[in-house]
C-alpha positions in Angstrom: 227.7 141.0 67.1 230.9 142.9 66.6 231.7 145.1 63.6 235.0 146.6 62.8 236.2 149.3 60.4 239.8 150.1 59.6 241.0 153.2 57.8 244.5 153.8 56.6 245.5 157.4 57.1 247.9 159.6 55.2 251.0 159.1 57.3 250.8 155.3 57.1 249.1 154.8 60.5 246.0 152.9 61.0 242.8 154.0 62.6 240.5 151.2 63.8 237.0 151.5 65.2 234.8 148.7 66.5 231.3 148.5 67.8 229.6 145.7 69.7 226.4 145.0 71.5 226.9 144.4 75.2 224.5 142.0 76.8 226.4 141.8 80.1 224.3 144.6 81.7 220.8 146.0 81.6 221.4 149.2 79.6 221.1 147.4 76.3 223.5 149.9 74.8 226.1 149.6 72.0 229.7 150.1 73.0 232.3 151.7 70.7 236.0 151.8 71.0 238.6 153.6 68.9 242.3 152.9 68.5 245.0 154.7 66.6 248.3 153.0 65.6 251.4 154.5 64.1 253.3 153.0 61.3 255.3 150.8 63.7 252.1 149.3 65.1 252.3 151.2 68.5 249.0 152.3 69.9 248.9 156.1 70.2 245.5 156.7 71.7 243.7 155.0 74.6 240.5 153.2 74.0 237.3 155.4 74.2 234.2 153.6 75.2 231.0 155.0 73.9 227.2 154.9 74.1 
């Protein structure tokens, strides 16, 4: 199941975070990625995969 949260930050950009369960491997972990967009919709930060 995927869950997303979106936060509008002070300069008009958008910070988006999503987490999902990954059943494709045996670690049973939850993966998280983060994206940061500017006001024009351009992504400003590469995805970061988590735990």
